[in-house]
N, CA, C and O atoms as CSV, one atom per row, in Angstrom:
chain,resi,resn,atom,element,x,y,z
A,1,MET,N,N,-12.473,21.809,2.424
A,1,MET,CA,C,-11.530,21.446,1.392
A,1,MET,C,C,-11.658,19.966,1.130
A,1,MET,O,O,-11.567,19.172,2.066
A,2,SER,N,N,-11.863,19.569,-0.096
A,2,SER,CA,C,-12.041,18.160,-0.420
A,2,SER,C,C,-10.697,17.531,-0.777
A,2,SER,O,O,-9.729,18.232,-1.073
A,3,ASP,N,N,-10.652,16.195,-0.744
A,3,ASP,CA,C,-9.449,15.462,-1.098
A,3,ASP,C,C,-9.131,15.668,-2.569
A,3,ASP,O,O,-10.038,15.781,-3.394
A,4,PRO,N,N,-7.827,15.718,-2.905
A,4,PRO,CA,C,-7.476,15.821,-4.316
A,4,PRO,C,C,-7.874,14.553,-5.057
A,4,PRO,O,O,-7.981,13.485,-4.454
A,5,GLU,N,N,-8.087,14.667,-6.333
A,5,GLU,CA,C,-8.482,13.537,-7.162
A,5,GLU,C,C,-7.387,12.481,-7.157
A,5,GLU,O,O,-6.224,12.831,-7.357
A,6,PRO,N,N,-7.697,11.213,-6.941
A,6,PRO,CA,C,-6.683,10.169,-7.016
A,6,PRO,C,C,-6.211,9.993,-8.452
A,6,PRO,O,O,-6.962,10.241,-9.395
A,7,ILE,N,N,-4.960,9.562,-8.612
A,7,ILE,CA,C,-4.425,9.430,-9.954
A,7,ILE,C,C,-4.656,8.042,-10.535
A,7,ILE,O,O,-4.518,7.847,-11.742
A,8,LEU,N,N,-5.003,7.085,-9.696
A,8,LEU,CA,C,-5.236,5.731,-10.174
A,8,LEU,C,C,-6.717,5.410,-10.116
A,8,LEU,O,O,-7.419,5.857,-9.209
A,9,THR,N,N,-7.181,4.660,-11.051
A,9,THR,CA,C,-8.588,4.282,-11.069
A,9,THR,C,C,-8.718,2.781,-10.905
A,9,THR,O,O,-7.782,2.034,-11.190
A,10,PHE,N,N,-9.859,2.350,-10.454
A,10,PHE,CA,C,-10.140,0.940,-10.246
A,10,PHE,C,C,-10.844,0.395,-11.474
A,10,PHE,O,O,-11.865,0.924,-11.913
A,11,ARG,N,N,-10.281,-0.669,-12.016
A,11,ARG,CA,C,-10.927,-1.330,-13.141
A,11,ARG,C,C,-11.217,-2.767,-12.737
A,11,ARG,O,O,-10.286,-3.521,-12.450
A,12,PRO,N,N,-12.498,-3.169,-12.707
A,12,PRO,CA,C,-12.819,-4.548,-12.347
A,12,PRO,C,C,-12.197,-5.523,-13.332
A,12,PRO,O,O,-12.135,-5.247,-14.530
A,13,ARG,N,N,-11.743,-6.646,-12.837
A,13,ARG,CA,C,-11.133,-7.675,-13.680
A,13,ARG,C,C,-11.955,-8.957,-13.588
A,13,ARG,O,O,-12.699,-9.173,-12.631
A,14,ALA,N,N,-11.805,-9.787,-14.590
A,14,ALA,CA,C,-12.481,-11.089,-14.595
A,14,ALA,C,C,-11.839,-11.989,-13.551
A,14,ALA,O,O,-10.696,-11.762,-13.153
A,15,ALA,N,N,-12.559,-13.000,-13.106
A,15,ALA,CA,C,-12.068,-13.916,-12.076
A,15,ALA,C,C,-10.769,-14.568,-12.521
A,15,ALA,O,O,-10.672,-15.088,-13.632
A,16,GLY,N,N,-9.758,-14.535,-11.630
A,16,GLY,CA,C,-8.485,-15.181,-11.894
A,16,GLY,C,C,-7.543,-14.357,-12.758
A,16,GLY,O,O,-6.423,-14.803,-13.008
A,17,GLN,N,N,-7.930,-13.204,-13.216
A,17,GLN,CA,C,-7.076,-12.385,-14.065
A,17,GLN,C,C,-6.128,-11.575,-13.187
A,17,GLN,O,O,-6.552,-10.980,-12.196
A,18,ALA,N,N,-4.865,-11.553,-13.543
A,18,ALA,CA,C,-3.857,-10.870,-12.750
A,18,ALA,C,C,-3.881,-9.374,-13.005
A,18,ALA,O,O,-4.416,-8.904,-14.009
A,19,GLY,N,N,-3.290,-8.636,-12.076
A,19,GLY,CA,C,-3.205,-7.185,-12.200
A,19,GLY,C,C,-2.076,-6.774,-13.114
A,19,GLY,O,O,-1.502,-7.625,-13.794
A,20,PRO,N,N,-1.731,-5.479,-13.156
A,20,PRO,CA,C,-0.721,-4.970,-14.070
A,20,PRO,C,C,0.672,-5.549,-13.843
A,20,PRO,O,O,1.456,-5.633,-14.788
A,21,SER,N,N,0.997,-5.945,-12.627
A,21,SER,CA,C,2.320,-6.514,-12.379
A,21,SER,C,C,2.333,-8.022,-12.591
A,21,SER,O,O,3.364,-8.662,-12.387
A,22,GLY,N,N,1.207,-8.598,-12.996
A,22,GLY,CA,C,1.154,-10.023,-13.299
A,22,GLY,C,C,0.842,-10.900,-12.116
A,22,GLY,O,O,0.936,-12.123,-12.223
A,23,ARG,N,N,0.474,-10.320,-10.989
A,23,ARG,CA,C,0.211,-11.149,-9.808
A,23,ARG,C,C,-1.129,-10.782,-9.183
A,23,ARG,O,O,-1.599,-9.650,-9.290
A,24,VAL,N,N,-1.722,-11.760,-8.535
A,24,VAL,CA,C,-2.921,-11.532,-7.730
A,24,VAL,C,C,-2.500,-11.784,-6.302
A,24,VAL,O,O,-2.060,-12.883,-5.966
A,25,LEU,N,N,-2.631,-10.775,-5.455
A,25,LEU,CA,C,-2.170,-10.901,-4.083
A,25,LEU,C,C,-3.046,-11.852,-3.285
A,25,LEU,O,O,-4.268,-11.831,-3.432
A,26,PRO,N,N,-2.443,-12.691,-2.439
A,26,PRO,CA,C,-3.250,-13.567,-1.613
A,26,PRO,C,C,-4.069,-12.766,-0.622
A,26,PRO,O,O,-3.571,-11.817,-0.017
A,27,GLY,N,N,-5.322,-13.147,-0.457
A,27,GLY,CA,C,-6.192,-12.476,0.493
A,27,GLY,C,C,-6.793,-11.191,-0.023
A,27,GLY,O,O,-7.548,-10.533,0.694
A,28,HIS,N,N,-6.478,-10.819,-1.248
A,28,HIS,CA,C,-7.013,-9.607,-1.839
A,28,HIS,C,C,-7.753,-9.975,-3.114
A,28,HIS,O,O,-7.297,-10.815,-3.889
A,29,SER,N,N,-8.863,-9.360,-3.319
A,29,SER,CA,C,-9.659,-9.650,-4.495
A,29,SER,C,C,-9.413,-8.617,-5.572
A,29,SER,O,O,-9.522,-7.414,-5.333
A,30,SER,N,N,-9.078,-9.095,-6.768
A,30,SER,CA,C,-8.942,-8.182,-7.893
A,30,SER,C,C,-9.895,-8.614,-8.997
A,30,SER,O,O,-9.690,-8.300,-10.170
A,31,GLN,N,N,-10.940,-9.340,-8.608
A,31,GLN,CA,C,-11.747,-9.987,-9.612
A,31,GLN,C,C,-13.132,-9.402,-9.819
A,31,GLN,O,O,-13.694,-9.565,-10.902
A,32,THR,N,N,-13.697,-8.741,-8.851
A,32,THR,CA,C,-15.097,-8.371,-8.992
A,32,THR,C,C,-15.303,-6.880,-9.076
A,32,THR,O,O,-14.456,-6.099,-8.644
A,33,GLY,N,N,-16.402,-6.498,-9.620
A,33,GLY,CA,C,-16.782,-5.102,-9.650
A,33,GLY,C,C,-17.463,-4.682,-8.363
A,33,GLY,O,O,-17.914,-3.542,-8.253
A,34,THR,N,N,-17.552,-5.583,-7.377
A,34,THR,CA,C,-18.190,-5.265,-6.102
A,34,THR,C,C,-17.207,-4.721,-5.091
A,34,THR,O,O,-17.597,-4.428,-3.961
A,35,ASP,N,N,-15.913,-4.572,-5.464
A,35,ASP,CA,C,-14.906,-4.037,-4.562
A,35,ASP,C,C,-15.017,-2.519,-4.505
A,35,ASP,O,O,-14.070,-1.812,-4.849
A,36,VAL,N,N,-16.139,-2.031,-4.084
A,36,VAL,CA,C,-16.358,-0.593,-4.009
A,36,VAL,C,C,-16.924,-0.246,-2.648
A,36,VAL,O,O,-17.513,-1.089,-1.972
A,37,THR,N,N,-16.741,0.994,-2.256
A,37,THR,CA,C,-17.306,1.447,-0.997
A,37,THR,C,C,-18.801,1.651,-1.167
A,37,THR,O,O,-19.327,1.526,-2.274
A,38,ARG,N,N,-19.471,1.957,-0.101
A,38,ARG,CA,C,-20.916,2.168,-0.211
A,38,ARG,C,C,-21.238,3.412,-1.025
A,38,ARG,O,O,-22.383,3.606,-1.434
A,39,HIS,N,N,-20.233,4.259,-1.265
A,39,HIS,CA,C,-20.433,5.441,-2.096
A,39,HIS,C,C,-20.162,5.139,-3.563
A,39,HIS,O,O,-20.267,6.032,-4.404
A,40,GLY,N,N,-19.817,3.904,-3.882
A,40,GLY,CA,C,-19.612,3.510,-5.263
A,40,GLY,C,C,-18.182,3.566,-5.751
A,40,GLY,O,O,-17.951,3.403,-6.949
A,41,GLN,N,N,-17.195,3.792,-4.869
A,41,GLN,CA,C,-15.802,3.850,-5.292
A,41,GLN,C,C,-14.932,3.012,-4.373
A,41,GLN,O,O,-15.217,2.855,-3.186
A,42,ALA,N,N,-13.870,2.479,-4.948
A,42,ALA,CA,C,-12.900,1.730,-4.157
A,42,ALA,C,C,-12.020,2.709,-3.381
A,42,ALA,O,O,-11.893,3.872,-3.763
A,43,VAL,N,N,-11.419,2.237,-2.301
A,43,VAL,CA,C,-10.473,3.049,-1.537
A,43,VAL,C,C,-9.203,3.164,-2.380
A,43,VAL,O,O,-8.695,2.161,-2.881
A,44,ARG,N,N,-8.694,4.383,-2.535
A,44,ARG,CA,C,-7.520,4.626,-3.367
A,44,ARG,C,C,-6.540,5.541,-2.660
A,44,ARG,O,O,-6.896,6.240,-1.711
A,45,PHE,N,N,-5.288,5.531,-3.137
A,45,PHE,CA,C,-4.293,6.473,-2.666
A,45,PHE,C,C,-4.419,7.748,-3.498
A,45,PHE,O,O,-4.638,7.688,-4.708
A,46,THR,N,N,-4.280,8.895,-2.847
A,46,THR,CA,C,-4.281,10.159,-3.571
A,46,THR,C,C,-2.901,10.367,-4.191
A,46,THR,O,O,-1.964,9.622,-3.904
A,47,ARG,N,N,-2.789,11.365,-5.026
A,47,ARG,CA,C,-1.508,11.669,-5.686
A,47,ARG,C,C,-0.419,11.968,-4.655
A,47,ARG,O,O,0.711,11.500,-4.796
A,48,GLN,N,N,-0.747,12.738,-3.629
A,48,GLN,CA,C,0.237,13.086,-2.601
A,48,GLN,C,C,0.666,11.851,-1.810
A,48,GLN,O,O,1.855,11.676,-1.543
A,49,GLU,N,N,-0.279,10.996,-1.433
A,49,GLU,CA,C,0.045,9.771,-0.696
A,49,GLU,C,C,0.945,8.872,-1.527
A,49,GLU,O,O,1.939,8.343,-1.030
A,50,LEU,N,N,0.594,8.704,-2.786
A,50,LEU,CA,C,1.383,7.846,-3.659
A,50,LEU,C,C,2.776,8.425,-3.874
A,50,LEU,O,O,3.747,7.676,-3.982
A,51,SER,N,N,2.882,9.725,-3.937
A,51,SER,CA,C,4.182,10.374,-4.082
A,51,SER,C,C,5.065,10.093,-2.870
A,51,SER,O,O,6.251,9.802,-3.030
A,52,GLU,N,N,4.515,10.176,-1.675
A,52,GLU,CA,C,5.270,9.884,-0.454
A,52,GLU,C,C,5.715,8.425,-0.411
A,52,GLU,O,O,6.853,8.126,-0.050
A,53,ILE,N,N,4.816,7.524,-0.778
A,53,ILE,CA,C,5.133,6.093,-0.770
A,53,ILE,C,C,6.222,5.789,-1.793
A,53,ILE,O,O,7.175,5.072,-1.489
A,54,LEU,N,N,6.086,6.328,-3.001
A,54,LEU,CA,C,7.063,6.059,-4.051
A,54,LEU,C,C,8.420,6.699,-3.747
A,54,LEU,O,O,9.444,6.222,-4.236
A,55,SER,N,N,8.443,7.757,-2.958
A,55,SER,CA,C,9.703,8.358,-2.540
A,55,SER,C,C,10.490,7.382,-1.658
A,55,SER,O,O,11.686,7.177,-1.864
A,56,VAL,N,N,9.815,6.788,-0.682
A,56,VAL,CA,C,10.455,5.784,0.181
A,56,VAL,C,C,10.840,4.566,-0.647
A,56,VAL,O,O,11.934,4.025,-0.489
A,57,TYR,N,N,9.943,4.134,-1.531
A,57,TYR,CA,C,10.208,2.977,-2.384
A,57,TYR,C,C,11.454,3.221,-3.247
A,57,TYR,O,O,12.302,2.338,-3.378
A,58,GLY,N,N,11.561,4.407,-3.829
A,58,GLY,CA,C,12.706,4.738,-4.674
A,58,GLY,C,C,14.022,4.692,-3.932
A,58,GLY,O,O,15.025,4.223,-4.471
A,59,ARG,N,N,14.031,5.179,-2.691
A,59,ARG,CA,C,15.254,5.128,-1.887
A,59,ARG,C,C,15.682,3.693,-1.621
A,59,ARG,O,O,16.867,3.372,-1.697
A,60,ARG,N,N,14.731,2.840,-1.313
A,60,ARG,CA,C,15.058,1.438,-1.016
A,60,ARG,C,C,15.446,0.667,-2.277
A,60,ARG,O,O,16.261,-0.253,-2.207
A,61,VAL,N,N,14.879,1.026,-3.421
A,61,VAL,CA,C,15.289,0.413,-4.694
A,61,VAL,C,C,16.732,0.813,-4.996
A,61,VAL,O,O,17.521,-0.014,-5.452
A,62,ALA,N,N,17.079,2.072,-4.745
A,62,ALA,CA,C,18.445,2.547,-4.979
A,62,ALA,C,C,19.463,1.794,-4.115
A,62,ALA,O,O,20.610,1.603,-4.518
A,63,LEU,N,N,19.035,1.375,-2.934
A,63,LEU,CA,C,19.910,0.580,-2.056
A,63,LEU,C,C,19.964,-0.885,-2.482
A,63,LEU,O,O,20.787,-1.646,-1.972
A,64,GLY,N,N,19.104,-1.284,-3.403
A,64,GLY,CA,C,19.085,-2.661,-3.891
A,64,GLY,C,C,18.281,-3.615,-3.032
A,64,GLY,O,O,18.400,-4.830,-3.189
A,65,GLU,N,N,17.466,-3.096,-2.129
A,65,GLU,CA,C,16.703,-3.951,-1.218
A,65,GLU,C,C,15.342,-4.345,-1.776
A,65,GLU,O,O,14.876,-5.460,-1.543
A,66,TRP,N,N,14.710,-3.451,-2.501
A,66,TRP,CA,C,13.383,-3.716,-3.059
A,66,TRP,C,C,13.463,-3.684,-4.574
A,66,TRP,O,O,14.285,-2.965,-5.142
A,67,ARG,N,N,12.601,-4.470,-5.239
A,67,ARG,CA,C,12.653,-4.506,-6.698
A,67,ARG,C,C,11.302,-4.393,-7.389
A,67,ARG,O,O,11.251,-4.017,-8.560
A,68,ASP,N,N,10.219,-4.701,-6.712
A,68,ASP,CA,C,8.919,-4.729,-7.369
A,68,ASP,C,C,7.845,-4.286,-6.382
A,68,ASP,O,O,8.042,-4.332,-5.168
A,69,TYR,N,N,6.711,-3.856,-6.921
A,69,TYR,CA,C,5.589,-3.484,-6.059
A,69,TYR,C,C,4.283,-3.814,-6.749
A,69,TYR,O,O,4.237,-4.033,-7.959
A,70,ALA,N,N,3.227,-3.846,-5.962
A,70,ALA,CA,C,1.874,-4.057,-6.476
A,70,ALA,C,C,0.920,-3.178,-5.678
A,70,ALA,O,O,1.113,-2.952,-4.483
A,71,ILE,N,N,-0.111,-2.688,-6.357
A,71,ILE,CA,C,-1.115,-1.859,-5.694
A,71,ILE,C,C,-2.452,-2.550,-5.843
A,71,ILE,O,O,-2.817,-2.994,-6.932
A,72,ASP,N,N,-3.183,-2.639,-4.740
A,72,ASP,CA,C,-4.488,-3.306,-4.742
A,72,ASP,C,C,-5.516,-2.370,-4.119
A,72,ASP,O,O,-5.284,-1.808,-3.048
A,73,PHE,N,N,-6.639,-2.207,-4.782
A,73,PHE,CA,C,-7.727,-1.377,-4.271
A,73,PHE,C,C,-8.888,-2.285,-3.903
A,73,PHE,O,O,-9.284,-3.144,-4.690
A,74,GLY,N,N,-9.429,-2.097,-2.713
A,74,GLY,CA,C,-10.549,-2.914,-2.268
A,74,GLY,C,C,-11.638,-2.067,-1.651
A,74,GLY,O,O,-11.543,-0.842,-1.592
A,75,ARG,N,N,-12.657,-2.734,-1.201
A,75,ARG,CA,C,-13.808,-2.066,-0.587
A,75,ARG,C,C,-13.417,-1.409,0.733
A,75,ARG,O,O,-13.879,-0.311,1.043
A,76,GLU,N,N,-12.576,-2.073,1.504
A,76,GLU,CA,C,-12.215,-1.600,2.841
A,76,GLU,C,C,-10.894,-0.837,2.880
A,76,GLU,O,O,-10.722,0.066,3.699
A,77,LYS,N,N,-9.953,-1.198,1.991
A,77,LYS,CA,C,-8.627,-0.602,2.086
A,77,LYS,C,C,-7.900,-0.622,0.749
A,77,LYS,O,O,-8.268,-1.347,-0.175
A,78,ALA,N,N,-6.854,0.200,0.678
A,78,ALA,CA,C,-5.930,0.215,-0.449
A,78,ALA,C,C,-4.589,-0.284,0.079
A,78,ALA,O,O,-4.179,0.078,1.182
A,79,VAL,N,N,-3.908,-1.116,-0.708
A,79,VAL,CA,C,-2.669,-1.733,-0.245
A,79,VAL,C,C,-1.562,-1.528,-1.277
A,79,VAL,O,O,-1.755,-1.770,-2.468
A,80,PHE,N,N,-0.408,-1.083,-0.804
A,80,PHE,CA,C,0.801,-0.969,-1.614
A,80,PHE,C,C,1.754,-2.023,-1.072
A,80,PHE,O,O,2.251,-1.883,0.046
A,81,SER,N,N,2.021,-3.075,-1.837
A,81,SER,CA,C,2.875,-4.175,-1.388
A,81,SER,C,C,4.240,-4.077,-2.051
A,81,SER,O,O,4.339,-3.743,-3.232
A,82,VAL,N,N,5.287,-4.366,-1.297
A,82,VAL,CA,C,6.662,-4.277,-1.775
A,82,VAL,C,C,7.266,-5.674,-1.788
A,82,VAL,O,O,7.081,-6.451,-0.852
A,83,PHE,N,N,8.000,-5.988,-2.874
A,83,PHE,CA,C,8.597,-7.305,-3.055
A,83,PHE,C,C,10.096,-7.184,-3.306
A,83,PHE,O,O,10.563,-6.204,-3.886
A,84,ARG,N,N,10.839,-8.188,-2.863
A,84,ARG,CA,C,12.260,-8.267,-3.190
A,84,ARG,C,C,12.426,-8.918,-4.551
A,84,ARG,O,O,13.223,-8.463,-5.372
A,85,LYS,N,N,11.669,-9.990,-4.790
A,85,LYS,CA,C,11.648,-10.661,-6.087
A,85,LYS,C,C,10.195,-10.851,-6.490
A,85,LYS,O,O,9.308,-10.892,-5.637
A,86,ALA,N,N,9.958,-10.965,-7.768
A,86,ALA,CA,C,8.588,-11.059,-8.263
A,86,ALA,C,C,7.871,-12.320,-7.798
A,86,ALA,O,O,6.641,-12.340,-7.742
A,87,SER,N,N,8.610,-13.368,-7.465
A,87,SER,CA,C,7.981,-14.636,-7.100
A,87,SER,C,C,7.743,-14.802,-5.601
A,87,SER,O,O,7.212,-15.828,-5.177
A,88,GLU,N,N,8.119,-13.832,-4.808
A,88,GLU,CA,C,8.003,-13.952,-3.358
A,88,GLU,C,C,6.726,-13.318,-2.829
A,88,GLU,O,O,5.990,-12.648,-3.553
A,89,CYS,N,N,6.488,-13.551,-1.539
A,89,CYS,CA,C,5.394,-12.847,-0.864
A,89,CYS,C,C,5.886,-11.448,-0.510
A,89,CYS,O,O,7.095,-11.222,-0.471
A,90,PRO,N,N,4.986,-10.505,-0.251
A,90,PRO,CA,C,5.431,-9.130,0.012
A,90,PRO,C,C,6.272,-9.005,1.277
A,90,PRO,O,O,5.972,-9.618,2.302
A,91,LEU,N,N,7.326,-8.205,1.190
A,91,LEU,CA,C,8.157,-7.923,2.360
A,91,LEU,C,C,7.432,-6.989,3.315
A,91,LEU,O,O,7.445,-7.179,4.531
A,92,VAL,N,N,6.799,-5.974,2.735
A,92,VAL,CA,C,6.119,-4.936,3.504
A,92,VAL,C,C,4.844,-4.553,2.775
A,92,VAL,O,O,4.808,-4.502,1.545
A,93,ARG,N,N,3.791,-4.283,3.550
A,93,ARG,CA,C,2.539,-3.761,2.982
A,93,ARG,C,C,2.246,-2.419,3.645
A,93,ARG,O,O,2.324,-2.281,4.866
A,94,ILE,N,N,1.909,-1.441,2.820
A,94,ILE,CA,C,1.481,-0.141,3.320
A,94,ILE,C,C,-0.009,-0.064,3.035
A,94,ILE,O,O,-0.422,-0.085,1.876
A,95,GLU,N,N,-0.818,0.025,4.080
A,95,GLU,CA,C,-2.271,-0.037,3.924
A,95,GLU,C,C,-2.927,1.275,4.331
A,95,GLU,O,O,-2.511,1.943,5.277
A,96,LYS,N,N,-3.962,1.614,3.584
A,96,LYS,CA,C,-4.801,2.768,3.906
A,96,LYS,C,C,-6.198,2.231,4.175
A,96,LYS,O,O,-6.848,1.706,3.271
A,97,THR,N,N,-6.659,2.360,5.407
A,97,THR,CA,C,-7.976,1.885,5.813
A,97,THR,C,C,-8.746,3.059,6.409
A,97,THR,O,O,-8.624,3.331,7.603
A,98,PRO,N,N,-9.542,3.763,5.588
A,98,PRO,CA,C,-10.247,4.950,6.081
A,98,PRO,C,C,-11.188,4.677,7.244
A,98,PRO,O,O,-11.473,5.578,8.033
A,99,LYS,N,N,-11.669,3.462,7.359
A,99,LYS,CA,C,-12.584,3.100,8.443
A,99,LYS,C,C,-11.934,3.274,9.823
A,99,LYS,O,O,-12.625,3.542,10.806
A,100,LEU,N,N,-10.604,3.121,9.891
A,100,LEU,CA,C,-9.882,3.224,11.161
A,100,LEU,C,C,-9.325,4.624,11.421
A,100,LEU,O,O,-8.608,4.826,12.401
A,101,ALA,N,N,-9.639,5.586,10.565
A,101,ALA,CA,C,-9.063,6.934,10.684
A,101,ALA,C,C,-9.369,7.578,12.022
A,101,ALA,O,O,-8.506,8.262,12.572
A,102,GLY,N,N,-10.548,7.391,12.564
A,102,GLY,CA,C,-10.916,8.011,13.832
A,102,GLY,C,C,-10.396,7.280,15.044
A,102,GLY,O,O,-10.375,7.845,16.137
A,103,LYS,N,N,-9.973,6.040,14.885
A,103,LYS,CA,C,-9.538,5.243,16.033
A,103,LYS,C,C,-8.015,5.105,16.078
A,103,LYS,O,O,-7.350,5.758,16.882
A,104,GLN,N,N,-7.471,4.254,15.212
A,104,GLN,CA,C,-6.049,3.925,15.269
A,104,GLN,C,C,-5.237,4.661,14.221
A,104,GLN,O,O,-4.008,4.659,14.287
A,105,GLY,N,N,-5.874,5.277,13.278
A,105,GLY,CA,C,-5.186,5.929,12.178
A,105,GLY,C,C,-5.413,5.156,10.899
A,105,GLY,O,O,-5.466,3.926,10.910
A,106,ALA,N,N,-5.546,5.862,9.811
A,106,ALA,CA,C,-5.887,5.238,8.536
A,106,ALA,C,C,-4.726,4.485,7.904
A,106,ALA,O,O,-4.955,3.610,7.070
A,107,TYR,N,N,-3.488,4.797,8.273
A,107,TYR,CA,C,-2.332,4.206,7.608
A,107,TYR,C,C,-1.630,3.216,8.526
A,107,TYR,O,O,-1.576,3.403,9.742
A,108,SER,N,N,-1.090,2.150,7.918
A,108,SER,CA,C,-0.300,1.196,8.680
A,108,SER,C,C,0.749,0.558,7.783
A,108,SER,O,O,0.547,0.405,6.579
A,109,VAL,N,N,1.872,0.189,8.389
A,109,VAL,CA,C,2.945,-0.532,7.714
A,109,VAL,C,C,2.999,-1.904,8.358
A,109,VAL,O,O,3.149,-2.025,9.574
A,110,ILE,N,N,2.875,-2.942,7.533
A,110,ILE,CA,C,2.779,-4.313,8.033
A,110,ILE,C,C,3.907,-5.143,7.437
A,110,ILE,O,O,4.122,-5.120,6.226
A,111,ALA,N,N,4.629,-5.877,8.283
A,111,ALA,CA,C,5.734,-6.733,7.844
A,111,ALA,C,C,5.195,-8.005,7.197
A,111,ALA,O,O,3.995,-8.275,7.234
A,112,ALA,N,N,6.099,-8.777,6.606
A,112,ALA,CA,C,5.723,-10.015,5.924
A,112,ALA,C,C,5.087,-11.023,6.884
A,112,ALA,O,O,4.273,-11.846,6.467
A,113,THR,N,N,5.448,-10.961,8.145
A,113,THR,CA,C,4.909,-11.885,9.140
A,113,THR,C,C,3.527,-11.494,9.634
A,113,THR,O,O,2.885,-12.261,10.351
A,114,GLY,N,N,3.058,-10.302,9.254
A,114,GLY,CA,C,1.763,-9.819,9.721
A,114,GLY,C,C,1.872,-8.861,10.891
A,114,GLY,O,O,0.866,-8.327,11.357
A,115,LEU,N,N,3.088,-8.639,11.369
A,115,LEU,CA,C,3.327,-7.721,12.476
A,115,LEU,C,C,3.129,-6.287,12.005
A,115,LEU,O,O,3.696,-5.883,10.990
A,116,ILE,N,N,2.328,-5.518,12.734
A,116,ILE,CA,C,2.115,-4.116,12.399
A,116,ILE,C,C,3.289,-3.323,12.966
A,116,ILE,O,O,3.451,-3.209,14.181
A,117,LEU,N,N,4.109,-2.775,12.058
A,117,LEU,CA,C,5.295,-2.045,12.470
A,117,LEU,C,C,4.964,-0.649,12.976
A,117,LEU,O,O,5.571,-0.167,13.932
A,118,LYS,N,N,3.998,-0.001,12.330
A,118,LYS,CA,C,3.609,1.352,12.723
A,118,LYS,C,C,2.214,1.622,12.198
A,118,LYS,O,O,1.842,1.158,11.119
A,119,ARG,N,N,1.449,2.372,12.965
A,119,ARG,CA,C,0.090,2.748,12.587
A,119,ARG,C,C,-0.139,4.187,13.018
A,119,ARG,O,O,0.319,4.608,14.079
A,120,GLY,N,N,-0.856,4.940,12.180
A,120,GLY,CA,C,-1.117,6.321,12.543
A,120,GLY,C,C,-1.966,7.051,11.529
A,120,GLY,O,O,-2.392,6.480,10.525
A,121,SER,N,N,-2.209,8.331,11.806
A,121,SER,CA,C,-3.066,9.125,10.939
A,121,SER,C,C,-2.271,9.969,9.951
A,121,SER,O,O,-2.852,10.518,9.015
A,122,GLU,N,N,-0.953,10.087,10.135
A,122,GLU,CA,C,-0.102,10.830,9.211
A,122,GLU,C,C,0.791,9.850,8.456
A,122,GLU,O,O,1.573,9.118,9.061
A,123,LEU,N,N,0.670,9.842,7.140
A,123,LEU,CA,C,1.413,8.888,6.326
A,123,LEU,C,C,2.920,9.074,6.453
A,123,LEU,O,O,3.652,8.087,6.515
A,124,SER,N,N,3.395,10.299,6.493
A,124,SER,CA,C,4.835,10.534,6.570
A,124,SER,C,C,5.439,9.949,7.850
A,124,SER,O,O,6.545,9.409,7.824
A,125,ARG,N,N,4.726,10.054,8.949
A,125,ARG,CA,C,5.215,9.478,10.214
A,125,ARG,C,C,5.185,7.951,10.193
A,125,ARG,O,O,6.064,7.295,10.752
A,126,VAL,N,N,4.181,7.405,9.553
A,126,VAL,CA,C,4.078,5.946,9.461
A,126,VAL,C,C,5.185,5.404,8.564
A,126,VAL,O,O,5.765,4.361,8.864
A,127,LEU,N,N,5.487,6.099,7.466
A,127,LEU,CA,C,6.526,5.647,6.542
A,127,LEU,C,C,7.927,5.806,7.121
A,127,LEU,O,O,8.870,5.182,6.634
A,128,ALA,N,N,8.075,6.629,8.147
A,128,ALA,CA,C,9.387,6.841,8.762
A,128,ALA,C,C,9.956,5.552,9.336
A,128,ALA,O,O,11.173,5.428,9.476
A,129,VAL,N,N,9.121,4.610,9.663
A,129,VAL,CA,C,9.600,3.337,10.204
A,129,VAL,C,C,10.385,2.547,9.141
A,129,VAL,O,O,11.172,1.667,9.490
A,130,LEU,N,N,10.184,2.849,7.874
A,130,LEU,CA,C,10.873,2.146,6.800
A,130,LEU,C,C,12.229,2.743,6.463
A,130,LEU,O,O,13.034,2.101,5.787
A,131,ASP,N,N,12.498,3.963,6.924
A,131,ASP,CA,C,13.794,4.593,6.666
A,131,ASP,C,C,14.836,4.031,7.612
A,131,ASP,O,O,14.629,3.960,8.824
A,132,LYS,N,N,15.961,3.633,7.034
A,132,LYS,CA,C,17.022,3.080,7.861
A,132,LYS,C,C,17.755,4.194,8.591
A,132,LYS,O,O,18.035,5.248,8.021
A,133,ARG,N,N,18.057,3.952,9.831
A,133,ARG,CA,C,18.832,4.899,10.619
A,133,ARG,C,C,20.198,4.288,10.900
A,133,ARG,O,O,20.304,3.129,11.302
A,134,VAL,N,N,21.222,5.068,10.686
A,134,VAL,CA,C,22.573,4.599,10.935
A,134,VAL,C,C,23.024,5.203,12.255
A,134,VAL,O,O,23.071,6.423,12.408
A,135,ASP,N,N,23.356,4.339,13.203
A,135,ASP,CA,C,23.846,4.786,14.500
A,135,ASP,C,C,25.350,4.559,14.572
A,135,ASP,O,O,25.842,3.491,14.209
A,136,VAL,N,N,26.068,5.557,15.037
A,136,VAL,CA,C,27.505,5.460,15.171
A,136,VAL,C,C,27.819,5.026,16.600
A,136,VAL,O,O,27.394,5.665,17.562
A,137,VAL,N,N,28.561,3.944,16.724
A,137,VAL,CA,C,28.943,3.429,18.043
A,137,VAL,C,C,30.405,3.819,18.283
A,137,VAL,O,O,31.274,3.549,17.455
A,138,ARG,N,N,30.657,4.453,19.419
A,138,ARG,CA,C,32.034,4.885,19.730
A,138,ARG,C,C,32.614,4.064,20.830
A,138,ARG,O,O,33.759,4.281,21.225
């Protein structure tokens, strides 16, 4: 069974040109047509993966904690970055790195400080770290 077709495509941009949200992420290249895997395609999120990510994103937007996001496709990984305000650095990055699938897991959630909050091979389990849990103290 092959992977479902991704819903987003990679379009090379000219040097210094911003992406659809108007920003170029630090440390990520959105400028060259060389951001492709050795098979000729960039790493992308599938429709199901993006649906799971946007479900968590929607819940946090409803709480008023998150307001903006950016998606970056590269040769090694795909990154979904979450922002509180458009002018800030990302609060959280959700990364898909297929190269690590056999070792540590292809998915990871990384905090703004660079701390890896969770890593694994199942996206739903990795995203669970972003759901707030309310504990009742008696």
